N, C-alpha and C positions, 0 to 999 in steps of 0.2 A: 586542591586540584584546580586548574584554570578552566575557563569555559571551553576553550578549544580542546582540552583533554576530555571533558565530559561529552562534547560534541563528537569526538572521535569514537568514544565508547558507544554512544547511542547509534552512530552510523554503522559501526561494526556489528552491533546487535541486530540492526535493521537488515543488513545484508545477510546475516545468518538466518533470520526469519525467512527472507525471500529464497535463500538457497534451500532451506529445509521444507518449505511449503510444497504441497502437492498441487498439480493442476486440478482445479475444481475447488480449492480452498478459498474461503472468503477472507479478504484482507483489507486493511486500510494502509495506504502508502502515502507518505508526505515527501514531496520533492521540491527542490528549488525551482522557481518559475519566475523569471524576470527579477524584480526587486523583492519578491516575497516567496511564499511557498504555496503549493497547491496539493490538495488531498484527492486521492482516487480510492473510492470505496466500492468494492465489488469482488468478483470471482476472478482468480488467477486463471487465465486461459492460455498464456504462452510465456516462455522464458528462453532467452538467448544469453550469450556470453556478456552482452552489454545492456540488456533491457528486459523488462517484464511488461506484459500486457494484461491490464485489468479490465474486465467487462463490467462497466458501470451502468447505471440506469440511463445515462445519456449516450451510451455506446462504448466501444473499446477505447482505452487510453493507454498509449505506450509511455512507459516511464524509464528513462535512462538510469542505469544503476549509478552512474557518476553523479546524478542529481539527487539521489535518495538521501533524506534526512532521518526518517523514521519509518518503521513498518511494524504492524502487529496483526495477528489473527483476530477476527471478530466473529461473534456468533451469528447464526442465520437471522434474517430479519423476522420480526414478529408476524404471525399470521394476520391476514386482513380481518378487521372487525366486521361483524355483520351489521347491517343497517337496522336502525330502530324503526319500528312502524310509525 
């Protein structure tokens, strides 16, 4: 199988993950950005026909579905550690 075939399979899987995810699910989404790729890790807060919005630690990030390379659900972040005396 060629790289483009594998890329198409990965992209189809990612779009399925985004389609099936519920608002409030925690996800990581990788998308084309300029000459490279960019990740958005956070909570899915909105979805439209052409984009999803992920609420990250730096604020909301809108990702166009046409730019999506990969996506997967991720577990909640670990609880903050207590400070040692």
